[in-house]
C-alpha positions as CSV (number, residue, x, y, z in Angstrom):
1,M,8.7,-55.9,-5.8
2,T,7.0,-54.8,-9.1
3,A,6.8,-51.2,-10.2
4,R,3.1,-51.2,-9.5
5,E,3.5,-52.5,-5.9
6,R,5.9,-49.7,-5.0
7,W,3.1,-47.1,-5.0
8,A,1.6,-48.6,-1.8
9,A,4.7,-50.1,-0.2
10,S,6.8,-48.5,2.5
11,A,10.0,-46.9,1.1
12,V,13.3,-48.8,1.1
13,H,16.8,-47.3,1.1
14,R,17.1,-45.7,-2.4
15,T,19.9,-43.5,-3.8
16,I,20.0,-41.2,-6.9
17,T,22.8,-39.0,-8.2
18,L,22.4,-35.3,-9.2
19,G,25.5,-33.9,-10.8
20,D,28.2,-34.4,-8.2
21,A,25.7,-35.1,-5.4
22,E,24.5,-38.4,-4.0
23,I,21.0,-38.3,-2.5
24,S,19.8,-41.1,-0.4
25,Y,16.4,-41.7,1.2
26,L,16.9,-43.4,4.6
27,P,13.7,-45.0,5.7
28,D,12.6,-44.7,9.4
29,G,9.1,-46.2,9.2
30,R,5.6,-45.5,7.9
31,V,2.2,-44.1,8.6
32,E,-1.1,-45.3,7.2
33,L,-3.3,-42.5,5.8
34,A,-7.0,-43.0,5.7
35,P,-7.7,-41.3,2.3
36,Q,-11.2,-40.1,3.0
37,G,-10.4,-38.6,6.4
38,W,-6.9,-37.4,5.4
39,F,-8.2,-35.5,2.4
40,T,-11.7,-34.9,3.7
41,L,-13.2,-36.6,0.6
42,P,-16.9,-37.6,0.5
43,D,-15.9,-40.8,-1.4
44,L,-12.9,-42.5,-3.0
45,V,-13.7,-41.4,-6.6
46,A,-10.4,-39.5,-6.7
47,F,-8.6,-42.8,-6.5
48,D,-10.5,-44.6,-9.3
49,S,-7.8,-43.8,-11.8
50,V,-4.9,-44.7,-9.4
51,P,-6.1,-47.7,-7.4
52,E,-2.4,-48.8,-7.0
53,L,-2.0,-46.1,-4.3
54,L,-4.3,-47.9,-1.9
55,T,-3.2,-50.9,0.2
56,P,-5.6,-53.9,0.4
57,S,-6.9,-52.5,3.7
58,G,-7.8,-49.2,2.0
59,Y,-5.0,-46.9,3.3
60,L,-2.4,-44.8,1.6
61,T,1.1,-45.6,2.6
62,G,3.0,-42.6,3.9
63,S,6.7,-43.4,4.3
64,I,8.7,-41.7,7.0
65,G,12.4,-41.1,6.8
66,S,15.3,-38.7,6.1
67,L,17.2,-37.5,3.1
68,L,21.0,-37.6,3.2
69,I,22.6,-35.3,0.6
70,R,26.3,-35.8,0.1
71,T,28.4,-33.5,-2.1
72,P,32.2,-32.9,-2.3
73,D,31.6,-29.6,-0.4
74,W,29.0,-30.4,2.2
75,V,26.8,-33.1,3.7
76,V,23.3,-32.5,5.1
77,L,20.5,-34.5,6.5
78,I,16.9,-33.3,5.9
79,D,14.3,-34.4,8.5
80,A,14.7,-36.8,11.4
81,G,12.0,-39.5,11.0
82,Y,9.6,-40.5,13.8
83,G,12.0,-42.1,16.2
84,P,12.0,-45.4,18.0
85,R,8.3,-45.7,18.8
86,K,5.0,-47.1,17.4
87,L,1.4,-46.2,17.6
88,S,-1.4,-48.6,16.8
89,R,-4.4,-47.6,14.7
90,E,-6.4,-47.3,17.9
91,Q,-3.9,-45.0,19.5
92,S,-3.4,-42.7,16.5
93,H,-5.5,-40.0,14.9
94,P,-8.8,-41.0,13.3
95,S,-7.4,-40.1,9.9
96,L,-4.4,-42.3,10.5
97,G,-3.7,-45.9,10.9
98,E,-0.5,-47.5,12.3
99,L,2.5,-45.2,12.8
100,T,5.9,-46.7,13.3
101,G,9.5,-45.5,13.3
102,G,13.0,-46.6,14.3
103,G,14.6,-47.5,11.1
104,L,17.2,-44.7,11.1
105,A,19.1,-46.5,13.8
106,D,20.2,-48.9,11.0
107,H,22.1,-46.0,9.2
108,T,24.3,-44.5,11.9
109,E,27.4,-45.0,9.9
110,A,26.1,-42.6,7.3
111,F,25.8,-39.7,9.7
112,A,29.5,-39.4,10.7
113,D,30.3,-36.4,8.5
114,V,27.0,-34.5,8.4
115,D,27.6,-30.8,8.5
116,A,24.0,-29.7,9.4
117,V,20.5,-31.1,10.0
118,L,17.7,-29.4,8.2
119,F,14.0,-29.7,8.9
120,T,11.1,-29.0,6.5
121,H,8.9,-28.4,9.5
122,L,8.7,-29.5,13.1
123,H,5.9,-32.2,13.2
124,D,6.9,-35.3,15.2
125,D,7.2,-37.5,12.1
126,H,10.0,-35.2,10.9
127,T,11.8,-34.5,14.2
128,G,11.4,-37.8,16.0
129,W,15.1,-38.8,16.4
130,A,16.1,-35.2,17.2
131,M,13.8,-35.3,20.2
132,A,14.3,-39.0,21.2
133,G,18.1,-39.0,20.8
134,W,19.9,-39.3,17.6
135,P,20.8,-42.9,16.5
136,G,24.2,-41.3,15.6
137,T,25.2,-39.2,18.6
138,S,27.4,-36.9,16.5
139,L,24.3,-35.3,15.1
140,T,23.4,-33.7,18.4
141,E,26.5,-31.5,17.9
142,R,25.6,-30.3,14.4
143,P,23.7,-27.1,13.6
144,H,19.9,-27.6,13.3
145,L,18.0,-25.5,10.8
146,A,14.3,-24.8,10.2
147,G,12.1,-22.1,8.8
148,V,12.6,-18.9,10.7
149,L,8.8,-18.7,11.5
150,E,8.9,-21.9,13.6
151,A,12.6,-22.5,14.5
152,P,13.1,-22.7,18.3
153,S,15.9,-20.6,19.8
154,S,18.4,-23.5,19.7
155,F,18.0,-23.8,15.9
156,H,19.2,-21.5,13.1
157,G,16.1,-20.0,11.5
158,V,16.3,-19.9,7.7
159,S,14.5,-17.4,5.5
160,D,13.0,-17.7,2.0
161,G,15.8,-17.7,-0.6
162,E,18.6,-18.1,2.0
163,Q,21.6,-20.0,0.7
164,I,22.7,-22.4,3.4
165,F,25.6,-23.9,1.5
166,P,26.7,-23.3,-2.2
167,G,24.0,-25.0,-4.2
168,L,21.6,-25.5,-1.3
169,T,18.8,-22.9,-0.9
170,A,15.8,-22.7,1.5
171,L,12.4,-21.9,-0.1
172,A,9.5,-20.9,2.1
173,S,6.4,-23.1,1.4
174,P,4.0,-22.2,4.1
175,G,0.6,-23.7,4.8
176,H,1.1,-27.2,6.3
177,T,2.8,-25.2,9.1
178,R,3.5,-21.5,9.3
179,G,7.2,-22.0,8.7
180,H,7.2,-25.0,6.4
181,T,10.3,-24.9,4.2
182,S,11.4,-26.7,1.1
183,Y,15.0,-27.1,0.0
184,L,16.4,-26.8,-3.5
185,I,19.7,-28.6,-4.3
186,D,21.4,-27.3,-7.5
187,R,24.5,-29.1,-8.7
188,G,25.7,-27.8,-12.0
189,G,22.2,-27.0,-13.2
190,E,20.7,-30.4,-12.1
191,Q,18.1,-29.7,-9.4
192,L,16.3,-31.6,-6.7
193,L,13.4,-30.0,-4.8
194,V,12.7,-31.5,-1.4
195,F,9.2,-30.4,-0.7
196,G,8.4,-32.0,2.6
197,D,4.7,-32.0,3.4
198,A,3.7,-29.6,0.6
199,M,2.4,-32.9,-0.8
200,H,1.7,-36.1,1.1
201,S,0.7,-38.3,-1.8
202,P,1.2,-38.5,-5.6
203,I,-2.6,-38.0,-5.9
204,Q,-2.0,-34.4,-5.2
205,V,0.0,-34.0,-8.4
206,A,-3.2,-34.6,-10.3
207,R,-5.4,-33.1,-7.6
208,P,-3.5,-30.1,-6.2
209,E,-6.6,-28.7,-4.5
210,L,-6.5,-31.6,-2.0
211,N,-5.3,-30.5,1.4
212,S,-4.6,-32.8,4.3
213,C,-6.7,-32.5,7.5
214,F,-3.7,-31.1,9.3
215,E,-3.0,-27.9,7.3
216,A,-2.4,-24.9,9.5
217,D,-3.4,-22.5,6.7
218,P,-5.3,-24.4,3.9
219,S,-5.3,-21.5,1.4
220,S,-1.5,-21.0,1.8
221,S,-1.1,-24.8,1.4
222,V,-2.8,-24.7,-2.0
223,K,-0.7,-21.8,-3.1
224,S,2.5,-23.5,-2.0
225,R,1.5,-26.7,-3.7
226,A,0.9,-24.8,-6.9
227,Q,4.3,-23.2,-6.7
228,T,5.9,-26.6,-6.0
229,L,4.3,-28.2,-9.0
230,E,5.2,-25.2,-11.2
231,Y,8.8,-25.6,-10.2
232,L,8.7,-29.4,-10.7
233,S,7.3,-28.9,-14.2
234,Q,10.6,-27.4,-15.4
235,P,12.8,-29.7,-17.4
236,G,15.4,-31.6,-15.4
237,V,13.9,-30.9,-12.0
238,V,13.6,-33.9,-9.8
239,G,11.3,-34.0,-6.7
240,A,11.6,-35.7,-3.4
241,G,8.3,-36.6,-1.8
242,V,9.3,-37.9,1.6
243,H,5.9,-39.5,2.3
244,F,5.4,-40.8,-1.2
245,A,5.4,-44.6,-0.3
246,D,8.3,-46.3,-2.2
247,V,8.2,-43.7,-5.1
248,V,10.0,-40.9,-3.1
249,F,12.1,-39.7,-6.1
250,G,10.3,-38.6,-9.2
251,T,9.4,-36.1,-11.9
252,T,6.1,-34.6,-13.0
253,A,4.5,-34.6,-16.4
254,D,0.9,-34.7,-17.7
255,N,-0.4,-34.1,-14.1
256,A,1.2,-37.3,-12.8
257,W,4.1,-38.4,-10.7
258,H,6.8,-40.5,-12.6
259,P,9.0,-42.4,-10.2
260,L,12.8,-42.7,-10.7
261,D,14.3,-46.2,-10.2
262,G,16.7,-45.1,-7.4
């Protein structure tokens, strides 16, 4: 696959290192995003400068998966994919195309020593395996954490700025959902910001005013996205855009997303 093709391809298993941490993206599936409906655009002018984001059929590719963060001190999984199911374009939302999951079942061996499962928010493309039955049964016994404003009683609700483990902090990023939460990993000054659905596509790095059609609070989403981009603009901060096709890991500069090899 060429570097250009990655922008519209479904994510594959990729791993980066951050200090003494190993961060892996484990793919579960993908969702097709109809750009005009998803971003309520009157036309596709916004994509004139980045045509590589669109598939031949005119969709954005939204990857679906989990992030496994492994350190000498703790191991966590962030988000739980869509689960073992599939929706056709006809069955899904008008702003979506095909929606598929199931790939996390290929990574059960990686889950054996997970200490906790964290959720950026509780939409079904982030909680699928938690609801359908984990591909690694040991995960059902691990603590489940989500933002305090949306965590069910069986979860631990985390607050803005709460340190979950040393070097792992929850950051409130509301808008997409009321309790949407990002996670900051800091290992010896090297940082990774997992920003969930604060952004769905690299186009939002250049056009941060673009909200998806599913924002619970559009004005809060714009504010959270601005804060996310401000944080990502700091030297040495890497971002993890879980829906960013096959360019999940990257940095920002000059109002653009710059993928890491991974």
